[in-house]
LUMLUMKE-890335 format. One record per residue (C-alpha): residue number from 0; x, y, z. Coordinates in Angstrom, 1 decimal. Example, Ala and Ser with C-alpha at 12.3 -4.5 7.8 and 13.67 -1.06 7.14 Angstrom:
# LUMLUMKE-890335
@i 0 xx 12.3 yy -4.5 zz 7.8
@i 1 xx 13.7 yy -1.1 zz 7.1
***
This chain:
# LUMLUMKE-890335
@i 0 xx 54.9 yy -94.1 zz 14.1
@i 1 xx 54.4 yy -90.4 zz 14.4
@i 2 xx 51.2 yy -89.3 zz 16.1
@i 3 xx 49.2 yy -86.4 zz 14.6
@i 4 xx 48.7 yy -83.5 zz 16.9
@i 5 xx 45.1 yy -82.5 zz 17.8
@i 6 xx 46.1 yy -78.8 zz 18.2
@i 7 xx 44.3 yy -76.5 zz 15.7
@i 8 xx 46.3 yy -74.8 zz 13.0
@i 9 xx 46.8 yy -71.1 zz 13.0
@i 10 xx 45.2 yy -69.4 zz 9.8
@i 11 xx 48.2 yy -67.4 zz 8.7
@i 12 xx 46.5 yy -66.1 zz 5.5
@i 13 xx 43.5 yy -64.8 zz 7.5
@i 14 xx 45.7 yy -62.9 zz 9.9
@i 15 xx 47.7 yy -61.3 zz 7.1
@i 16 xx 44.5 yy -60.2 zz 5.3
@i 17 xx 43.1 yy -58.6 zz 8.5
@i 18 xx 46.3 yy -56.8 zz 9.2
@i 19 xx 46.3 yy -55.4 zz 5.7
@i 20 xx 42.8 yy -54.0 zz 6.0
@i 21 xx 43.5 yy -52.4 zz 9.3
@i 22 xx 46.7 yy -50.9 zz 7.9
@i 23 xx 44.9 yy -49.5 zz 4.9
@i 24 xx 42.2 yy -47.8 zz 7.0
@i 25 xx 44.8 yy -46.2 zz 9.2
@i 26 xx 46.8 yy -45.0 zz 6.3
@i 27 xx 43.7 yy -43.5 zz 4.6
@i 28 xx 42.8 yy -41.6 zz 7.8
@i 29 xx 46.3 yy -40.3 zz 8.1
@i 30 xx 46.4 yy -39.1 zz 4.4
@i 31 xx 42.9 yy -37.5 zz 4.7
@i 32 xx 43.9 yy -35.6 zz 7.8
@i 33 xx 47.1 yy -34.4 zz 6.1
@i 34 xx 45.1 yy -33.3 zz 3.0
@i 35 xx 42.7 yy -31.3 zz 5.1
@i 36 xx 45.4 yy -29.7 zz 7.3
@i 37 xx 47.3 yy -28.7 zz 4.1
@i 38 xx 44.2 yy -27.1 zz 2.3
@i 39 xx 43.5 yy -23.3 zz 2.1
@i 40 xx 40.2 yy -22.4 zz 3.8
@i 41 xx 38.0 yy -20.3 zz 1.6
@i 42 xx 36.1 yy -17.2 zz 2.8
@i 43 xx 32.3 yy -17.0 zz 2.9
@i 44 xx 30.3 yy -16.5 zz -0.2
@i 45 xx 31.1 yy -15.9 zz -3.9
@i 46 xx 30.9 yy -12.8 zz -6.0
@i 47 xx 31.5 yy -13.3 zz -9.8
@i 48 xx 33.3 yy -10.6 zz -11.8
@i 49 xx 31.3 yy -11.7 zz -14.9
@i 50 xx 27.8 yy -10.5 zz -14.0
@i 51 xx 25.8 yy -9.1 zz -16.9
@i 52 xx 22.4 yy -8.5 zz -18.4
@i 53 xx 20.9 yy -10.7 zz -21.1
@i 54 xx 19.8 yy -7.6 zz -22.8
@i 55 xx 22.2 yy -4.7 zz -22.1
@i 56 xx 20.0 yy -2.0 zz -23.7
@i 57 xx 17.0 yy -0.5 zz -21.8
@i 58 xx 14.6 yy 1.5 zz -23.9
@i 59 xx 12.5 yy 4.1 zz -22.1
@i 60 xx 9.7 yy 6.2 zz -23.5
@i 61 xx 9.8 yy 9.5 zz -21.6
@i 62 xx 7.1 yy 9.7 zz -18.9
@i 63 xx 6.1 yy 6.0 zz -19.1
@i 64 xx 6.8 yy 3.1 zz -16.8
@i 65 xx 9.2 yy 0.4 zz -18.0
@i 66 xx 11.2 yy -2.4 zz -16.5
@i 67 xx 14.4 yy -4.0 zz -17.7
@i 68 xx 15.6 yy -7.6 zz -17.4
@i 69 xx 17.2 yy -8.6 zz -14.1
@i 70 xx 20.9 yy -9.1 zz -13.8
@i 71 xx 22.5 yy -12.5 zz -14.5
@i 72 xx 24.6 yy -12.9 zz -11.4
@i 73 xx 26.7 yy -15.9 zz -12.5
@i 74 xx 26.2 yy -17.9 zz -9.3
@i 75 xx 27.0 yy -15.1 zz -6.9
@i 76 xx 25.9 yy -15.6 zz -3.3
@i 77 xx 22.7 yy -13.9 zz -2.2
@i 78 xx 21.6 yy -11.6 zz -0.8
@i 79 xx 23.1 yy -9.0 zz -3.2
@i 80 xx 23.1 yy -5.3 zz -2.9
@i 81 xx 23.1 yy -3.6 zz -6.3
@i 82 xx 23.2 yy 0.1 zz -7.0
@i 83 xx 24.2 yy 2.4 zz -9.8
@i 84 xx 27.2 yy 4.6 zz -9.3
@i 85 xx 27.6 yy 6.7 zz -12.4
@i 86 xx 25.7 yy 7.6 zz -15.6
@i 87 xx 27.3 yy 9.1 zz -18.7
@i 88 xx 25.8 yy 10.7 zz -21.7
@i 89 xx 26.7 yy 9.9 zz -25.3
@i 90 xx 29.8 yy 12.2 zz -25.1
@i 91 xx 31.0 yy 10.5 zz -22.0
@i 92 xx 30.1 yy 13.4 zz -19.7
@i 93 xx 28.7 yy 12.7 zz -16.3
@i 94 xx 24.9 yy 12.7 zz -16.1
@i 95 xx 24.7 yy 11.8 zz -12.4
@i 96 xx 22.9 yy 14.9 zz -11.5
@i 97 xx 20.1 yy 14.2 zz -14.0
@i 98 xx 19.5 yy 10.7 zz -12.8
@i 99 xx 19.9 yy 11.6 zz -9.1
@i 100 xx 17.3 yy 14.3 zz -9.1
@i 101 xx 14.0 yy 13.2 zz -7.6
@i 102 xx 10.5 yy 13.9 zz -8.9
@i 103 xx 7.0 yy 13.3 zz -7.4
@i 104 xx 5.8 yy 9.9 zz -8.6
@i 105 xx 2.5 yy 8.1 zz -7.9
@i 106 xx 3.0 yy 4.6 zz -6.4
@i 107 xx 0.8 yy 1.8 zz -5.1
@i 108 xx 0.3 yy 1.2 zz -1.4
@i 109 xx -2.0 yy -1.7 zz -1.8
@i 110 xx -2.9 yy -4.3 zz -4.4
@i 111 xx -5.0 yy -3.2 zz -7.4
@i 112 xx -8.2 yy -5.1 zz -8.0
@i 113 xx -9.8 yy -4.3 zz -11.4
@i 114 xx -13.2 yy -5.8 zz -10.3
@i 115 xx -13.6 yy -3.4 zz -7.3
@i 116 xx -11.2 yy -0.5 zz -7.9
@i 117 xx -13.4 yy 1.0 zz -10.6
@i 118 xx -13.4 yy 4.7 zz -9.8
@i 119 xx -11.1 yy 7.6 zz -8.9
@i 120 xx -11.8 yy 7.4 zz -5.2
@i 121 xx -11.1 yy 3.7 zz -4.6
@i 122 xx -8.0 yy 3.8 zz -6.8
@i 123 xx -6.6 yy 7.0 zz -5.2
@i 124 xx -7.1 yy 5.4 zz -1.7
@i 125 xx -4.5 yy 2.8 zz -2.7
@i 126 xx -2.0 yy 5.3 zz -4.1
@i 127 xx 0.4 yy 7.8 zz -2.7
@i 128 xx 3.1 yy 10.2 zz -4.0
@i 129 xx 6.8 yy 9.6 zz -3.4
@i 130 xx 9.8 yy 11.6 zz -4.5
@i 131 xx 11.9 yy 9.2 zz -6.6
@i 132 xx 14.7 yy 9.2 zz -9.1
@i 133 xx 13.4 yy 8.8 zz -12.6
@i 134 xx 15.0 yy 5.4 zz -12.9
@i 135 xx 15.5 yy 3.3 zz -9.8
@i 136 xx 17.2 yy 0.0 zz -9.4
@i 137 xx 16.0 yy -3.1 zz -7.5
@i 138 xx 19.0 yy -3.7 zz -5.2
@i 139 xx 18.4 yy -7.5 zz -5.0
@i 140 xx 17.7 yy -8.3 zz -8.7
@i 141 xx 19.3 yy -5.4 zz -10.5
@i 142 xx 16.1 yy -4.7 zz -12.4
@i 143 xx 15.9 yy -1.1 zz -13.6
@i 144 xx 12.5 yy 0.5 zz -13.1
@i 145 xx 11.6 yy 3.7 zz -15.0
@i 146 xx 8.7 yy 5.8 zz -13.8
@i 147 xx 6.8 yy 8.9 zz -14.9
@i 148 xx 9.7 yy 11.1 zz -13.7
@i 149 xx 11.5 yy 10.2 zz -17.0
@i 150 xx 9.4 yy 12.9 zz -18.7
@i 151 xx 12.0 yy 15.3 zz -17.3
@i 152 xx 15.0 yy 13.5 zz -18.8
@i 153 xx 16.5 yy 14.7 zz -22.1
@i 154 xx 16.3 yy 12.2 zz -24.9
@i 155 xx 19.5 yy 10.4 zz -25.8
@i 156 xx 21.7 yy 7.4 zz -25.1
@i 157 xx 23.3 yy 6.9 zz -21.7
@i 158 xx 25.5 yy 4.3 zz -20.1
@i 159 xx 25.5 yy 3.2 zz -16.5
@i 160 xx 28.1 yy 1.9 zz -14.0
@i 161 xx 26.9 yy -0.3 zz -11.2
@i 162 xx 28.3 yy -1.7 zz -8.0
@i 163 xx 27.4 yy -5.2 zz -6.7
@i 164 xx 28.3 yy -6.4 zz -3.2
@i 165 xx 27.6 yy -9.3 zz -0.9
@i 166 xx 29.4 yy -11.1 zz 1.9
@i 167 xx 32.2 yy -12.0 zz -0.4
@i 168 xx 33.1 yy -8.4 zz -1.3
@i 169 xx 32.3 yy -5.8 zz -4.0
@i 170 xx 32.5 yy -5.7 zz -7.8
@i 171 xx 32.3 yy -2.6 zz -10.0
@i 172 xx 30.7 yy -3.2 zz -13.3
@i 173 xx 31.6 yy -0.4 zz -15.7
@i 174 xx 29.3 yy 0.5 zz -18.6
@i 175 xx 27.1 yy -2.5 zz -17.9
@i 176 xx 23.9 yy -1.0 zz -19.1
@i 177 xx 22.9 yy 1.3 zz -22.0
@i 178 xx 19.8 yy 3.4 zz -21.5
@i 179 xx 18.0 yy 4.9 zz -24.5
@i 180 xx 15.5 yy 7.7 zz -23.6
@i 181 xx 13.1 yy 8.5 zz -26.4
@i 182 xx 9.9 yy 10.4 zz -27.1
@i 183 xx 6.6 yy 8.8 zz -27.6
@i 184 xx 3.0 yy 9.9 zz -27.7
@i 185 xx 1.9 yy 10.8 zz -24.1
@i 186 xx -1.7 yy 10.0 zz -25.2
@i 187 xx -2.1 yy 7.3 zz -27.7
@i 188 xx -5.1 yy 7.1 zz -30.1
@i 189 xx -4.9 yy 5.7 zz -33.7
@i 190 xx -2.9 yy 3.7 zz -34.7
@i 191 xx -1.2 yy 2.7 zz -31.5
@i 192 xx -4.4 yy 1.9 zz -29.5
@i 193 xx -6.9 yy 1.1 zz -32.2
@i 194 xx -8.7 yy 2.8 zz -35.1
@i 195 xx -11.5 yy 5.4 zz -35.3
@i 196 xx -14.7 yy 4.0 zz -36.7
@i 197 xx -17.7 yy 6.0 zz -38.0
@i 198 xx -21.0 yy 4.3 zz -38.7
@i 199 xx -24.8 yy 4.8 zz -38.8
@i 200 xx -27.4 yy 3.4 zz -36.5
@i 201 xx -31.1 yy 3.3 zz -37.2
@i 202 xx -32.5 yy 6.2 zz -35.2
@i 203 xx -33.0 yy 5.5 zz -31.5
@i 204 xx -31.9 yy 1.9 zz -31.8
@i 205 xx -28.6 yy 0.0 zz -31.3
@i 206 xx -29.1 yy -1.6 zz -34.8
@i 207 xx -26.4 yy -0.7 zz -37.3
@i 208 xx -27.3 yy 0.6 zz -40.8
@i 209 xx -23.8 yy 0.4 zz -42.1
@i 210 xx -20.1 yy 1.4 zz -41.5
@i 211 xx -18.9 yy 4.6 zz -43.1
@i 212 xx -15.2 yy 4.0 zz -42.4
@i 213 xx -13.2 yy 1.7 zz -40.0
@i 214 xx -9.5 yy 1.6 zz -40.1
@i 215 xx -6.3 yy 3.7 zz -40.2
@i 216 xx -6.2 yy 7.2 zz -41.7
@i 217 xx -9.9 yy 7.8 zz -41.1
@i 218 xx -11.0 yy 10.5 zz -43.6
@i 219 xx -14.0 yy 11.7 zz -41.6
@i 220 xx -12.3 yy 12.4 zz -38.2
@i 221 xx -9.8 yy 15.3 zz -37.9
@i 222 xx -8.3 yy 14.7 zz -34.5
@i 223 xx -6.0 yy 16.9 zz -32.4
@i 224 xx -4.5 yy 15.9 zz -29.0
@i 225 xx -3.1 yy 18.6 zz -26.7
@i 226 xx -1.3 yy 18.1 zz -23.4
@i 227 xx -1.7 yy 21.6 zz -21.9
@i 228 xx -0.4 yy 21.1 zz -18.3
@i 229 xx 1.6 yy 18.7 zz -16.2
@i 230 xx -1.1 yy 18.7 zz -13.5
@i 231 xx -3.9 yy 17.9 zz -12.7
@i 232 xx -4.6 yy 14.6 zz -14.3
@i 233 xx -7.7 yy 15.5 zz -16.4
@i 234 xx -9.0 yy 14.5 zz -19.8
@i 235 xx -11.4 yy 16.7 zz -21.9
@i 236 xx -13.1 yy 15.2 zz -24.9
@i 237 xx -14.7 yy 17.7 zz -27.4
@i 238 xx -16.6 yy 16.5 zz -30.5
@i 239 xx -17.7 yy 19.0 zz -33.2
@i 240 xx -19.2 yy 19.1 zz -36.6
@i 241 xx -17.3 yy 20.0 zz -39.8
@i 242 xx -17.6 yy 23.7 zz -38.9
@i 243 xx -16.3 yy 23.4 zz -35.3
@i 244 xx -19.7 yy 23.6 zz -33.7
@i 245 xx -19.7 yy 21.3 zz -30.6
@i 246 xx -22.2 yy 18.7 zz -29.9
@i 247 xx -23.6 yy 19.4 zz -26.4
@i 248 xx -23.1 yy 16.4 zz -24.1
@i 249 xx -25.1 yy 18.0 zz -21.3
@i 250 xx -28.1 yy 18.3 zz -23.6
@i 251 xx -27.7 yy 14.7 zz -24.9
@i 252 xx -26.3 yy 15.7 zz -28.3
@i 253 xx -23.3 yy 13.5 zz -27.7
@i 254 xx -24.2 yy 10.4 zz -25.8
@i 255 xx -23.3 yy 6.8 zz -24.9
@i 256 xx -23.9 yy 4.2 zz -27.6
@i 257 xx -26.5 yy 1.6 zz -26.6
@i 258 xx -25.5 yy -2.1 zz -26.6
@i 259 xx -27.3 yy -4.5 zz -28.8
@i 260 xx -29.5 yy -7.5 zz -27.8
@i 261 xx -32.5 yy -8.0 zz -25.5
@i 262 xx -31.8 yy -6.4 zz -22.1
@i 263 xx -28.1 yy -6.3 zz -22.6
@i 264 xx -25.6 yy -6.1 zz -19.8
@i 265 xx -24.1 yy -3.6 zz -19.7
@i 266 xx -26.7 yy -1.5 zz -21.4
@i 267 xx -24.1 yy 0.7 zz -23.2
@i 268 xx -20.9 yy 0.0 zz -24.9
@i 269 xx -17.9 yy 1.2 zz -22.9
@i 270 xx -17.2 yy 4.9 zz -22.6
@i 271 xx -15.2 yy 7.3 zz -20.4
@i 272 xx -17.9 yy 7.4 zz -17.8
@i 273 xx -17.4 yy 3.7 zz -17.2
@i 274 xx -13.8 yy 4.2 zz -16.3
@i 275 xx -14.3 yy 7.3 zz -14.1
@i 276 xx -17.9 yy 7.3 zz -12.9
@i 277 xx -17.3 yy 9.5 zz -9.9
@i 278 xx -15.4 yy 12.3 zz -11.8
@i 279 xx -17.3 yy 12.3 zz -15.1
@i 280 xx -18.7 yy 15.8 zz -16.0
@i 281 xx -20.8 yy 16.6 zz -19.1
@i 282 xx -20.7 yy 20.3 zz -20.0
@i 283 xx -22.3 yy 22.3 zz -22.8
@i 284 xx -19.3 yy 21.8 zz -25.1
@i 285 xx -17.3 yy 18.7 zz -23.8
@i 286 xx -17.1 yy 15.8 zz -21.4
@i 287 xx -14.3 yy 15.6 zz -18.8
@i 288 xx -12.9 yy 13.2 zz -16.3
@i 289 xx -10.2 yy 13.1 zz -13.6
@i 290 xx -8.0 yy 10.1 zz -13.8
@i 291 xx -5.9 yy 8.7 zz -11.0
@i 292 xx -2.9 yy 7.2 zz -12.7
@i 293 xx -1.2 yy 6.1 zz -15.9
@i 294 xx -1.6 yy 4.1 zz -18.1
@i 295 xx -5.3 yy 5.0 zz -18.1
@i 296 xx -7.4 yy 3.1 zz -18.5
@i 297 xx -5.4 yy 0.6 zz -16.5
@i 298 xx -7.1 yy -2.4 zz -18.0
@i 299 xx -9.8 yy -2.8 zz -20.6
@i 300 xx -13.4 yy -3.5 zz -19.7
@i 301 xx -13.8 yy -5.7 zz -22.8
@i 302 xx -13.6 yy -3.6 zz -25.9
@i 303 xx -9.9 yy -2.8 zz -26.0
@i 304 xx -9.3 yy 0.9 zz -25.2
@i 305 xx -12.1 yy 2.1 zz -27.5
@i 306 xx -14.8 yy 4.5 zz -26.3
@i 307 xx -18.2 yy 4.3 zz -28.0
@i 308 xx -20.6 yy 7.3 zz -28.6
@i 309 xx -23.5 yy 8.4 zz -30.8
@i 310 xx -25.0 yy 11.6 zz -31.9
@i 311 xx -28.8 yy 11.2 zz -32.0
@i 312 xx -30.5 yy 11.8 zz -35.3
@i 313 xx -32.4 yy 15.0 zz -34.2
@i 314 xx -29.1 yy 16.8 zz -33.7
@i 315 xx -27.2 yy 16.1 zz -36.9
@i 316 xx -27.3 yy 16.3 zz -40.7
@i 317 xx -25.2 yy 13.5 zz -42.2
@i 318 xx -23.6 yy 13.4 zz -45.7
@i 319 xx -24.2 yy 10.4 zz -47.8
@i 320 xx -21.0 yy 9.0 zz -49.3
@i 321 xx -19.9 yy 6.2 zz -51.6
@i 322 xx -17.9 yy 3.3 zz -50.2
@i 323 xx -14.6 yy 4.3 zz -48.7
@i 324 xx -12.7 yy 1.2 zz -47.4
@i 325 xx -9.2 yy 2.5 zz -47.3
@i 326 xx -7.4 yy 5.9 zz -47.1
@i 327 xx -4.0 yy 7.4 zz -47.2
@i 328 xx -2.4 yy 9.4 zz -44.4
@i 329 xx -3.3 yy 13.1 zz -44.5
@i 330 xx -6.2 yy 12.8 zz -46.8
@i 331 xx -9.6 yy 14.0 zz -45.4
@i 332 xx -13.1 yy 14.2 zz -46.6
@i 333 xx -13.8 yy 17.5 zz -48.4
@i 334 xx -17.6 yy 17.7 zz -48.2
@i 335 xx -19.7 yy 18.4 zz -51.2
@i 336 xx -16.6 yy 18.8 zz -53.4
@i 337 xx -15.2 yy 15.4 zz -52.5
@i 338 xx -15.4 yy 12.6 zz -55.1
@i 339 xx -17.2 yy 10.4 zz -52.5
@i 340 xx -20.0 yy 12.9 zz -51.8
@i 341 xx -23.5 yy 11.7 zz -52.8
@i 342 xx -25.7 yy 14.2 zz -51.0
@i 343 xx -27.2 yy 14.4 zz -47.6
@i 344 xx -29.3 yy 11.8 zz -45.8
@i 345 xx -32.9 yy 12.6 zz -45.0
@i 346 xx -33.1 yy 14.0 zz -41.5
@i 347 xx -34.1 yy 11.8 zz -38.5
@i 348 xx -33.3 yy 8.5 zz -40.1
@i 349 xx -29.9 yy 7.7 zz -38.5
@i 350 xx -28.0 yy 8.3 zz -35.4
@i 351 xx -24.3 yy 8.9 zz -36.0
@i 352 xx -22.0 yy 6.4 zz -34.2
@i 353 xx -18.4 yy 7.1 zz -33.3
@i 354 xx -15.6 yy 4.9 zz -31.9
@i 355 xx -12.7 yy 6.7 zz -30.3
@i 356 xx -9.5 yy 4.8 zz -29.3
@i 357 xx -7.5 yy 6.3 zz -26.5
@i 358 xx -5.1 yy 5.5 zz -23.7
@i 359 xx -3.1 yy 8.0 zz -21.6
@i 360 xx 0.5 yy 7.0 zz -21.0
@i 361 xx 1.9 yy 10.1 zz -19.3
@i 362 xx 0.3 yy 12.0 zz -16.4
@i 363 xx -1.0 yy 15.5 zz -17.2
@i 364 xx -4.0 yy 17.5 zz -18.5
@i 365 xx -5.2 yy 16.7 zz -22.0
@i 366 xx -7.8 yy 17.8 zz -24.5
@i 367 xx -8.9 yy 15.7 zz -27.4
@i 368 xx -10.8 yy 17.4 zz -30.2
@i 369 xx -12.6 yy 15.3 zz -32.8
@i 370 xx -14.0 yy 17.2 zz -35.7
@i 371 xx -16.4 yy 15.0 zz -37.7
@i 372 xx -16.1 yy 16.2 zz -41.3
@i 373 xx -19.3 yy 14.5 zz -42.7
@i 374 xx -21.7 yy 16.1 zz -40.2
@i 375 xx -23.4 yy 19.4 zz -39.7
@i 376 xx -24.9 yy 20.3 zz -36.3
@i 377 xx -28.7 yy 20.9 zz -36.5
***
């Protein structure tokens, strides 16, 4: 009879499985090491040759500030250093000298606060003048920034080459941006900023009697705007009757329009004095202010960029006219020969109210003349 051995059996299947796992791990380590030792090591950073602008045309109105879109850098490593290298006119000739020349440009040195920076002195304290190229480029984002120095650039279409570099190298981007320099109104009135409005107020009250005209192509207001010097930054407003006789601001013949309501705050509708209280001057023939920067006004005080005035009843004869709700460009009220003429209002019944839209876009010295064609100075 054969006796069974009490010696435990060796688990051959378990040993094989363990050996297979160990062998697989060692083989994986060997392959991985071989792969890494055989790979090419890349340099630092990345610089794409396919950088571009979402909008490749930058429109600039001469003398005004403007900002382009930033550059799409296609995953390029930051920080970037972006600069323009060459500019060409529409004929392909170099315009480098034009764009390299520097001009005095007003810039901010501290943050602007519209609630506290309300006069020439406080705003000027936060401003300084630097000599800058008319269009500068933000070297990190590629944004083009036009300033008031563009007033000296000839109108036309230009193309710009740029150079972009980072730790990975340098890329030259030829003809990447087109710049269109065009003319615009250095001082905007109607229709860009608003519309002239003429109305009647019951004498010595803020209460309206009725609107004479409100809208584009105002037939009662013959307006001329003259930019007569590059410096200083001043604005002169002169208002006259149909014959060119000025209403005297110093004597109160041309005054602020009162606000309506009981104890209104502010007591007057907005006017130039609100925007430049420390430089406002009323003379015998006009009012004037010094302004610190453009665009001016910087922000509205609540009535758009409209300035409200009145001529008190004791200083003016006013024509009575039939309803005139619309008008065509270039057509003006002709007085007693006009088809709308009905006569002259009885004196001392009505103050004459005038709303003047205005915003200065380019630095300089300006005069606005407003000749009111349905009034005669008394």
